[in-house]
mmCIF file as gemmi writes it, N, C-alpha and C atoms, coordinates in Angstrom:
data_model
loop_
_atom_site.group_PDB
_atom_site.id
_atom_site.type_symbol
_atom_site.label_atom_id
_atom_site.label_alt_id
_atom_site.label_comp_id
_atom_site.label_asym_id
_atom_site.label_entity_id
_atom_site.label_seq_id
_atom_site.pdbx_PDB_ins_code
_atom_site.Cartn_x
_atom_site.Cartn_y
_atom_site.Cartn_z
_atom_site.occupancy
_atom_site.B_iso_or_equiv
_atom_site.pdbx_formal_charge
_atom_site.auth_seq_id
_atom_site.auth_asym_id
_atom_site.pdbx_PDB_model_num
ATOM 1 N N . MET Axp A 1 ? -8.638 2.561 2.658 1 0 ? 1 A 1
ATOM 2 C CA . MET Axp A 1 ? -9.555 3.027 1.918 1 0 ? 1 A 1
ATOM 3 C C . MET Axp A 1 ? -9.773 4.419 2.294 1 0 ? 1 A 1
ATOM 4 N N . LEU Axp A 2 ? -9.788 5.668 1.605 1 0 ? 2 A 1
ATOM 5 C CA . LEU Axp A 2 ? -9.747 6.664 1.557 1 0 ? 2 A 1
ATOM 6 C C . LEU Axp A 2 ? -10.953 7.058 1.149 1 0 ? 2 A 1
ATOM 7 N N . ASP Axp A 3 ? -11.665 8.503 1.363 1 0 ? 3 A 1
ATOM 8 C CA . ASP Axp A 3 ? -12.64 9.282 1.044 1 0 ? 3 A 1
ATOM 9 C C . ASP Axp A 3 ? -12.126 10.445 0.566 1 0 ? 3 A 1
ATOM 10 N N . LEU Axp A 4 ? -12.283 10.498 -0.891 1 0 ? 4 A 1
ATOM 11 C CA . LEU Axp A 4 ? -11.711 12.044 -1.439 1 0 ? 4 A 1
ATOM 12 C C . LEU Axp A 4 ? -12.382 13.198 -1.095 1 0 ? 4 A 1
ATOM 13 N N . GLY Axp A 5 ? -13.749 12.993 -0.349 1 0 ? 5 A 1
ATOM 14 C CA . GLY Axp A 5 ? -14.382 14.252 -0.096 1 0 ? 5 A 1
ATOM 15 C C . GLY Axp A 5 ? -13.851 14.202 1.742 1 0 ? 5 A 1
ATOM 16 N N . LEU Axp A 6 ? -12.666 14.147 2.126 1 0 ? 6 A 1
ATOM 17 C CA . LEU Axp A 6 ? -13.137 14.41 3.336 1 0 ? 6 A 1
ATOM 18 C C . LEU Axp A 6 ? -12.793 16.066 4.139 1 0 ? 6 A 1
ATOM 19 N N . PRO Axp A 7 ? -13.946 16.285 5.017 1 0 ? 7 A 1
ATOM 20 C CA . PRO Axp A 7 ? -13.267 17.297 5.537 1 0 ? 7 A 1
ATOM 21 C C . PRO Axp A 7 ? -12.4 18.353 5.882 1 0 ? 7 A 1
ATOM 22 N N . ASP Axp A 8 ? -11.607 17.964 6.584 1 0 ? 8 A 1
ATOM 23 C CA . ASP Axp A 8 ? -10.213 18.27 7.125 1 0 ? 8 A 1
ATOM 24 C C . ASP Axp A 8 ? -9.347 18.841 6.532 1 0 ? 8 A 1
ATOM 25 N N . ILE Axp A 9 ? -9.019 17.49 5.728 1 0 ? 9 A 1
ATOM 26 C CA . ILE Axp A 9 ? -8.18 17.422 4.687 1 0 ? 9 A 1
ATOM 27 C C . ILE Axp A 9 ? -8.706 16.836 3.481 1 0 ? 9 A 1
ATOM 28 N N . ASP Axp A 10 ? -8.102 17.767 2.214 1 0 ? 10 A 1
ATOM 29 C CA . ASP Axp A 10 ? -8.255 16.882 1.227 1 0 ? 10 A 1
ATOM 30 C C . ASP Axp A 10 ? -7.641 15.483 0.588 1 0 ? 10 A 1
ATOM 31 N N . GLY Axp A 11 ? -8.092 14.185 -0.124 1 0 ? 11 A 1
ATOM 32 C CA . GLY Axp A 11 ? -7.515 13.315 -0.027 1 0 ? 11 A 1
ATOM 33 C C . GLY Axp A 11 ? -6.818 13.747 -0.875 1 0 ? 11 A 1
ATOM 34 N N . GLN Axp A 12 ? -6.27 14.277 -1.741 1 0 ? 12 A 1
ATOM 35 C CA . GLN Axp A 12 ? -4.921 14.226 -2.863 1 0 ? 12 A 1
ATOM 36 C C . GLN Axp A 12 ? -3.918 14.84 -1.779 1 0 ? 12 A 1
ATOM 37 N N . THR Axp A 13 ? -3.731 15.982 -0.904 1 0 ? 13 A 1
ATOM 38 C CA . THR Axp A 13 ? -2.793 16.02 0.44 1 0 ? 13 A 1
ATOM 39 C C . THR Axp A 13 ? -2.625 14.794 0.73 1 0 ? 13 A 1
ATOM 40 N N . LEU Axp A 14 ? -3.743 13.379 1.663 1 0 ? 14 A 1
ATOM 41 C CA . LEU Axp A 14 ? -3.389 12.561 1.977 1 0 ? 14 A 1
ATOM 42 C C . LEU Axp A 14 ? -2.736 11.192 1.5 1 0 ? 14 A 1
ATOM 43 N N . VAL Axp A 15 ? -3.054 10.919 0.098 1 0 ? 15 A 1
ATOM 44 C CA . VAL Axp A 15 ? -2.823 10.055 -0.558 1 0 ? 15 A 1
ATOM 45 C C . VAL Axp A 15 ? -0.634 10.709 -0.866 1 0 ? 15 A 1
ATOM 46 N N . GLY Axp A 16 ? -0.656 12.047 -1.071 1 0 ? 16 A 1
ATOM 47 C CA . GLY Axp A 16 ? 0.739 12.136 -0.806 1 0 ? 16 A 1
ATOM 48 C C . GLY Axp A 16 ? 1.302 12.154 0.594 1 0 ? 16 A 1
ATOM 49 N N . PHE Axp A 17 ? 0.863 12.118 1.375 1 0 ? 17 A 1
ATOM 50 C CA . PHE Axp A 17 ? 1.226 12.14 2.619 1 0 ? 17 A 1
ATOM 51 C C . PHE Axp A 17 ? 1.449 10.619 2.817 1 0 ? 17 A 1
ATOM 52 N N . PHE Axp A 18 ? 0.886 9.832 2.401 1 0 ? 18 A 1
ATOM 53 C CA . PHE Axp A 18 ? 1.52 8.403 2.743 1 0 ? 18 A 1
ATOM 54 C C . PHE Axp A 18 ? 1.947 7.929 1.295 1 0 ? 18 A 1
ATOM 55 N N . LYS Axp A 19 ? 2.349 8.274 0.389 1 0 ? 19 A 1
ATOM 56 C CA . LYS Axp A 19 ? 3.13 7.735 -0.696 1 0 ? 19 A 1
ATOM 57 C C . LYS Axp A 19 ? 4.555 8.425 -0.498 1 0 ? 19 A 1
ATOM 58 N N . ARG Axp A 20 ? 4.357 9.006 0.635 1 0 ? 20 A 1
ATOM 59 C CA . ARG Axp A 20 ? 6.002 10.03 1.059 1 0 ? 20 A 1
ATOM 60 C C . ARG Axp A 20 ? 6.2 9.304 1.776 1 0 ? 20 A 1
ATOM 61 N N . THR Axp A 21 ? 5.575 8.452 2.833 1 0 ? 21 A 1
ATOM 62 C CA . THR Axp A 21 ? 5.985 8.368 4.399 1 0 ? 21 A 1
ATOM 63 C C . THR Axp A 21 ? 6.6 6.885 3.976 1 0 ? 21 A 1
ATOM 64 N N . PRO Axp A 22 ? 8.03 6.419 4.006 1 0 ? 22 A 1
ATOM 65 C CA . PRO Axp A 22 ? 8.603 5.171 3.818 1 0 ? 22 A 1
ATOM 66 C C . PRO Axp A 22 ? 7.654 4.264 4.552 1 0 ? 22 A 1
ATOM 67 N N . GLU Axp A 23 ? 7.111 4.354 5.788 1 0 ? 23 A 1
ATOM 68 C CA . GLU Axp A 23 ? 6.906 3.113 6.367 1 0 ? 23 A 1
ATOM 69 C C . GLU Axp A 23 ? 5.229 2.5 5.68 1 0 ? 23 A 1
ATOM 70 N N . LEU Axp A 24 ? 4.312 3.777 4.808 1 0 ? 24 A 1
ATOM 71 C CA . LEU Axp A 24 ? 3.089 3.72 4.064 1 0 ? 24 A 1
ATOM 72 C C . LEU Axp A 24 ? 3.281 3.248 2.62 1 0 ? 24 A 1
ATOM 73 N N . LYS Axp A 25 ? 4.088 3.613 1.998 1 0 ? 25 A 1
ATOM 74 C CA . LYS Axp A 25 ? 3.614 4.132 0.998 1 0 ? 25 A 1
ATOM 75 C C . LYS Axp A 25 ? 3.379 3.175 0.041 1 0 ? 25 A 1
ATOM 76 N N . ASP Axp A 26 ? 3.87 1.604 0.662 1 0 ? 26 A 1
ATOM 77 C CA . ASP Axp A 26 ? 3.504 0.285 -0.529 1 0 ? 26 A 1
ATOM 78 C C . ASP Axp A 26 ? 1.95 -0.432 0.357 1 0 ? 26 A 1
ATOM 79 N N . ILE Axp A 27 ? 1.137 0.579 0.886 1 0 ? 27 A 1
ATOM 80 C CA . ILE Axp A 27 ? 0.015 0.185 1.265 1 0 ? 27 A 1
ATOM 81 C C . ILE Axp A 27 ? -0.783 0.885 0.2 1 0 ? 27 A 1
ATOM 82 N N . PRO Axp A 28 ? -1.733 -0.418 -0.105 1 0 ? 28 A 1
ATOM 83 C CA . PRO Axp A 28 ? -2.704 0.382 -1.51 1 0 ? 28 A 1
ATOM 84 C C . PRO Axp A 28 ? -3.935 0.994 -1.144 1 0 ? 28 A 1
ATOM 85 N N . ILE Axp A 29 ? -3.929 1.676 -1.525 1 0 ? 29 A 1
ATOM 86 C CA . ILE Axp A 29 ? -5.221 3.172 -1.252 1 0 ? 29 A 1
ATOM 87 C C . ILE Axp A 29 ? -6.169 2.986 -2.662 1 0 ? 29 A 1
ATOM 88 N N . VAL Axp A 30 ? -7.129 2.888 -1.955 1 0 ? 30 A 1
ATOM 89 C CA . VAL Axp A 30 ? -8.538 2.6 -2.797 1 0 ? 30 A 1
ATOM 90 C C . VAL Axp A 30 ? -9.461 3.764 -2.172 1 0 ? 30 A 1
ATOM 91 N N . ALA Axp A 31 ? -9.766 4.413 -3.041 1 0 ? 31 A 1
ATOM 92 C CA . ALA Axp A 31 ? -10.616 6.163 -2.992 1 0 ? 31 A 1
ATOM 93 C C . ALA Axp A 31 ? -11.946 5.32 -3.109 1 0 ? 31 A 1
ATOM 94 N N . VAL Axp A 32 ? -12.555 6.049 -1.916 1 0 ? 32 A 1
ATOM 95 C CA . VAL Axp A 32 ? -14.383 5.586 -1.96 1 0 ? 32 A 1
ATOM 96 C C . VAL Axp A 32 ? -15.156 6.525 -2.256 1 0 ? 32 A 1
ATOM 97 N N . THR Axp A 33 ? -15.87 6.902 -3.46 1 0 ? 33 A 1
ATOM 98 C CA . THR Axp A 33 ? -16.117 8.375 -3.453 1 0 ? 33 A 1
ATOM 99 C C . THR Axp A 33 ? -17.966 8.059 -3.819 1 0 ? 33 A 1
ATOM 100 N N . ALA Axp A 34 ? -18.276 8.829 -4.253 1 0 ? 34 A 1
ATOM 101 C CA . ALA Axp A 34 ? -19.862 9.77 -4.556 1 0 ? 34 A 1
ATOM 102 C C . ALA Axp A 34 ? -19.578 10.112 -5.751 1 0 ? 34 A 1
ATOM 103 N N . TRP Axp A 35 ? -18.64 10.909 -6.113 1 0 ? 35 A 1
ATOM 104 C CA . TRP Axp A 35 ? -18.06 11.356 -7.326 1 0 ? 35 A 1
ATOM 105 C C . TRP Axp A 35 ? -18.444 10.516 -8.741 1 0 ? 35 A 1
ATOM 106 N N . PRO Axp A 36 ? -18.967 10.945 -9.643 1 0 ? 36 A 1
ATOM 107 C CA . PRO Axp A 36 ? -19.161 10.451 -10.663 1 0 ? 36 A 1
ATOM 108 C C . PRO Axp A 36 ? -18.363 9.364 -11.085 1 0 ? 36 A 1
ATOM 109 N N . GLU Axp A 37 ? -18.597 8.416 -11.51 1 0 ? 37 A 1
ATOM 110 C CA . GLU Axp A 37 ? -17.01 6.951 -11.819 1 0 ? 37 A 1
ATOM 111 C C . GLU Axp A 37 ? -16.534 7.9 -12.537 1 0 ? 37 A 1
ATOM 112 N N . ASP Axp A 38 ? -16.532 7.934 -13.81 1 0 ? 38 A 1
ATOM 113 C CA . ASP Axp A 38 ? -15.495 8.753 -14.682 1 0 ? 38 A 1
ATOM 114 C C . ASP Axp A 38 ? -14.406 9.967 -13.91 1 0 ? 38 A 1
ATOM 115 N N . THR Axp A 39 ? -14.834 10.499 -13.19 1 0 ? 39 A 1
ATOM 116 C CA . THR Axp A 39 ? -14.257 11.902 -12.991 1 0 ? 39 A 1
ATOM 117 C C . THR Axp A 39 ? -13.699 10.959 -11.356 1 0 ? 39 A 1
ATOM 118 N N . ALA Axp A 40 ? -14.218 10.052 -10.566 1 0 ? 40 A 1
ATOM 119 C CA . ALA Axp A 40 ? -13.624 9.779 -10.02 1 0 ? 40 A 1
ATOM 120 C C . ALA Axp A 40 ? -12.197 8.522 -10.023 1 0 ? 40 A 1
ATOM 121 N N . ARG Axp A 41 ? -12.393 7.948 -11.081 1 0 ? 41 A 1
ATOM 122 C CA . ARG Axp A 41 ? -11.29 7.548 -11.847 1 0 ? 41 A 1
ATOM 123 C C . ARG Axp A 41 ? -10.377 7.876 -12.149 1 0 ? 41 A 1
ATOM 124 N N . GLU Axp A 42 ? -11.018 9.487 -12.918 1 0 ? 42 A 1
ATOM 125 C CA . GLU Axp A 42 ? -9.596 10.444 -12.872 1 0 ? 42 A 1
ATOM 126 C C . GLU Axp A 42 ? -8.822 11.048 -12.448 1 0 ? 42 A 1
ATOM 127 N N . MET Axp A 43 ? -9.791 11.266 -10.879 1 0 ? 43 A 1
ATOM 128 C CA . MET Axp A 43 ? -9.365 11.829 -9.764 1 0 ? 43 A 1
ATOM 129 C C . MET Axp A 43 ? -8.244 10.839 -8.754 1 0 ? 43 A 1
ATOM 130 N N . ALA Axp A 44 ? -8.498 9.937 -8.664 1 0 ? 44 A 1
ATOM 131 C CA . ALA Axp A 44 ? -7.633 8.765 -7.789 1 0 ? 44 A 1
ATOM 132 C C . ALA Axp A 44 ? -6.394 8.298 -8.835 1 0 ? 44 A 1
ATOM 133 N N . SER Axp A 45 ? -7.016 8.497 -10.022 1 0 ? 45 A 1
ATOM 134 C CA . SER Axp A 45 ? -5.19 8.144 -11.043 1 0 ? 45 A 1
ATOM 135 C C . SER Axp A 45 ? -4.357 9.781 -10.437 1 0 ? 45 A 1
ATOM 136 N N . ALA Axp A 46 ? -4.971 10.726 -11.056 1 0 ? 46 A 1
ATOM 137 C CA . ALA Axp A 46 ? -4.48 11.707 -10.516 1 0 ? 46 A 1
ATOM 138 C C . ALA Axp A 46 ? -3.543 11.958 -8.96 1 0 ? 46 A 1
ATOM 139 N N . TYR Axp A 47 ? -4.21 11.467 -8.238 1 0 ? 47 A 1
ATOM 140 C CA . TYR Axp A 47 ? -4.029 11.642 -6.54 1 0 ? 47 A 1
ATOM 141 C C . TYR Axp A 47 ? -2.77 10.637 -6.418 1 0 ? 47 A 1
ATOM 142 N N . GLY Axp A 48 ? -2.999 9.511 -7.361 1 0 ? 48 A 1
ATOM 143 C CA . GLY Axp A 48 ? -1.937 8.449 -7.175 1 0 ? 48 A 1
ATOM 144 C C . GLY Axp A 48 ? -2.774 7.323 -6.372 1 0 ? 48 A 1
ATOM 145 N N . CYS Axp A 49 ? -3.709 7.481 -6.188 1 0 ? 49 A 1
ATOM 146 C CA . CYS Axp A 49 ? -4.492 6.023 -5.623 1 0 ? 49 A 1
ATOM 147 C C . CYS Axp A 49 ? -4.128 4.669 -6.332 1 0 ? 49 A 1
ATOM 148 N N . ASP Axp A 50 ? -4.8 3.253 -5.756 1 0 ? 50 A 1
ATOM 149 C CA . ASP Axp A 50 ? -4.331 2.111 -6.518 1 0 ? 50 A 1
ATOM 150 C C . ASP Axp A 50 ? -5.657 1.474 -7.082 1 0 ? 50 A 1
ATOM 151 N N . GLY Axp A 51 ? -6.572 2.776 -6.605 1 0 ? 51 A 1
ATOM 152 C CA . GLY Axp A 51 ? -7.738 2.089 -6.995 1 0 ? 51 A 1
ATOM 153 C C . GLY Axp A 51 ? -9.173 3.35 -7.01 1 0 ? 51 A 1
ATOM 154 N N . VAL Axp A 52 ? -10.519 3.032 -7.424 1 0 ? 52 A 1
ATOM 155 C CA . VAL Axp A 52 ? -11.343 3.535 -6.707 1 0 ? 52 A 1
ATOM 156 C C . VAL Axp A 52 ? -12.544 2.72 -6.61 1 0 ? 52 A 1
ATOM 157 N N . ILE Axp A 53 ? -13.416 2.5 -5.571 1 0 ? 53 A 1
ATOM 158 C CA . ILE Axp A 53 ? -15.086 2.142 -5.579 1 0 ? 53 A 1
ATOM 159 C C . ILE Axp A 53 ? -15.95 3.028 -5.313 1 0 ? 53 A 1
ATOM 160 N N . SER Axp A 54 ? -16.784 3.027 -6.4 1 0 ? 54 A 1
ATOM 161 C CA . SER Axp A 54 ? -17.932 4.358 -6.394 1 0 ? 54 A 1
ATOM 162 C C . SER Axp A 54 ? -19.134 3.73 -5.339 1 0 ? 54 A 1
ATOM 163 N N . LYS Axp A 55 ? -19.346 4.951 -4.621 1 0 ? 55 A 1
ATOM 164 C CA . LYS Axp A 55 ? -20.606 4.39 -3.899 1 0 ? 55 A 1
ATOM 165 C C . LYS Axp A 55 ? -22.024 5.13 -4.551 1 0 ? 55 A 1
ATOM 166 N N . PRO Axp A 56 ? -22.972 3.945 -4.38 1 0 ? 56 A 1
ATOM 167 C CA . PRO Axp A 56 ? -23.466 3.607 -3.222 1 0 ? 56 A 1
ATOM 168 C C . PRO Axp A 56 ? -22.045 2.321 -3.476 1 0 ? 56 A 1
ATOM 169 N N . ILE Axp A 57 ? -21.923 2.117 -2.313 1 0 ? 57 A 1
ATOM 170 C CA . ILE Axp A 57 ? -21.144 0.283 -2.207 1 0 ? 57 A 1
ATOM 171 C C . ILE Axp A 57 ? -21.893 -0.429 -2.193 1 0 ? 57 A 1
ATOM 172 N N . ASN Axp A 58 ? -22.104 -1.523 -3.434 1 0 ? 58 A 1
ATOM 173 C CA . ASN Axp A 58 ? -22.584 -2.681 -3.321 1 0 ? 58 A 1
ATOM 174 C C . ASN Axp A 58 ? -22.132 -3.234 -2.278 1 0 ? 58 A 1
ATOM 175 N N . ALA Axp A 59 ? -22.671 -4.165 -1.13 1 0 ? 59 A 1
ATOM 176 C CA . ALA Axp A 59 ? -22.266 -4.772 0.083 1 0 ? 59 A 1
ATOM 177 C C . ALA Axp A 59 ? -21.626 -6.056 -0.265 1 0 ? 59 A 1
ATOM 178 N N . ARG Axp A 60 ? -22.404 -6.657 -0.87 1 0 ? 60 A 1
ATOM 179 C CA . ARG Axp A 60 ? -22.003 -7.871 -1.399 1 0 ? 60 A 1
ATOM 180 C C . ARG Axp A 60 ? -20.379 -7.938 -2.696 1 0 ? 60 A 1
ATOM 181 N N . ALA Axp A 61 ? -20.833 -6.792 -3.147 1 0 ? 61 A 1
ATOM 182 C CA . ALA Axp A 61 ? -19.288 -7.415 -3.869 1 0 ? 61 A 1
ATOM 183 C C . ALA Axp A 61 ? -18.084 -6.863 -3.065 1 0 ? 61 A 1
ATOM 184 N N . PHE Axp A 62 ? -18.258 -5.638 -2.394 1 0 ? 62 A 1
ATOM 185 C CA . PHE Axp A 62 ? -17.24 -4.615 -1.764 1 0 ? 62 A 1
ATOM 186 C C . PHE Axp A 62 ? -16.221 -5.601 -1.353 1 0 ? 62 A 1
ATOM 187 N N . PRO Axp A 63 ? -16.447 -6.49 -0.355 1 0 ? 63 A 1
ATOM 188 C CA . PRO Axp A 63 ? -15.237 -7.705 0.206 1 0 ? 63 A 1
ATOM 189 C C . PRO Axp A 63 ? -14.418 -7.947 -1.069 1 0 ? 63 A 1
ATOM 190 N N . ASP Axp A 64 ? -14.956 -8.674 -2.334 1 0 ? 64 A 1
ATOM 191 C CA . ASP Axp A 64 ? -14.249 -8.845 -2.613 1 0 ? 64 A 1
ATOM 192 C C . ASP Axp A 64 ? -13.685 -7.766 -4.009 1 0 ? 64 A 1
ATOM 193 N N . GLN Axp A 65 ? -14.385 -6.402 -3.686 1 0 ? 65 A 1
ATOM 194 C CA . GLN Axp A 65 ? -13.566 -5.583 -4.501 1 0 ? 65 A 1
ATOM 195 C C . GLN Axp A 65 ? -11.952 -4.434 -3.484 1 0 ? 65 A 1
ATOM 196 N N . ILE Axp A 66 ? -12.148 -5.24 -2.341 1 0 ? 66 A 1
ATOM 197 C CA . ILE Axp A 66 ? -10.847 -5.093 -1.521 1 0 ? 66 A 1
ATOM 198 C C . ILE Axp A 66 ? -10.254 -5.888 -1.584 1 0 ? 66 A 1
ATOM 199 N N . ALA Axp A 67 ? -10.717 -6.876 -1.262 1 0 ? 67 A 1
ATOM 200 C CA . ALA Axp A 67 ? -9.544 -8.42 -1.569 1 0 ? 67 A 1
ATOM 201 C C . ALA Axp A 67 ? -8.867 -7.727 -2.989 1 0 ? 67 A 1
ATOM 202 N N . GLY Axp A 68 ? -9.334 -7.387 -4.04 1 0 ? 68 A 1
ATOM 203 C CA . GLY Axp A 68 ? -8.456 -7.23 -5.048 1 0 ? 68 A 1
ATOM 204 C C . GLY Axp A 68 ? -7.417 -6.395 -4.815 1 0 ? 68 A 1
ATOM 205 N N . TYR Axp A 69 ? -7.322 -5.639 -4.035 1 0 ? 69 A 1
ATOM 206 C CA . TYR Axp A 69 ? -6.399 -4.876 -4.084 1 0 ? 69 A 1
ATOM 207 C C . TYR Axp A 69 ? -4.996 -5.319 -3.325 1 0 ? 69 A 1
ATOM 208 N N . LEU Axp A 70 ? -5.619 -6.005 -2.214 1 0 ? 70 A 1
ATOM 209 C CA . LEU Axp A 70 ? -4.742 -6.321 -1.037 1 0 ? 70 A 1
ATOM 210 C C . LEU Axp A 70 ? -3.294 -7.556 -1.735 1 0 ? 70 A 1
ATOM 211 N N . PRO Axp A 71 ? -2.485 -7.636 -1.249 1 0 ? 71 A 1
ATOM 212 C CA . PRO Axp A 71 ? -1.404 -8.274 -1.562 1 0 ? 71 A 1
ATOM 213 C C . PRO Axp A 71 ? -2.017 -9.962 -1.418 1 0 ? 71 A 1
ATOM 214 N N . SER Axp A 72 ? -1.675 -10.808 -1.897 1 0 ? 72 A 1
ATOM 215 C CA . SER Axp A 72 ? -1.678 -11.997 -1.719 1 0 ? 72 A 1
ATOM 216 C C . SER Axp A 72 ? -0.835 -12.629 -0.793 1 0 ? 72 A 1
C-alpha cells in the first residue's frame, strides 16, 4: 500500500523505484489516496500501480480489497 501524497517523496518516484528493483518489481502496489476517485485511478495507473483504494477507507471492505491484489 502506498499513499500517493507522501511528504518527502512523491508516489510516482517511489512506484518507479519498486518497479525497477528486481527484488521488488513483482510486489503489487496499491495506491491509497484521498484524491477524487477518477483522478486517483488515472494517477495510479499512470504511475504503474496495480490498483487504488480511495479514502476514507471502509474498514469492513478493506481486508477483501487488499486480498484481491495478493497472489493466491
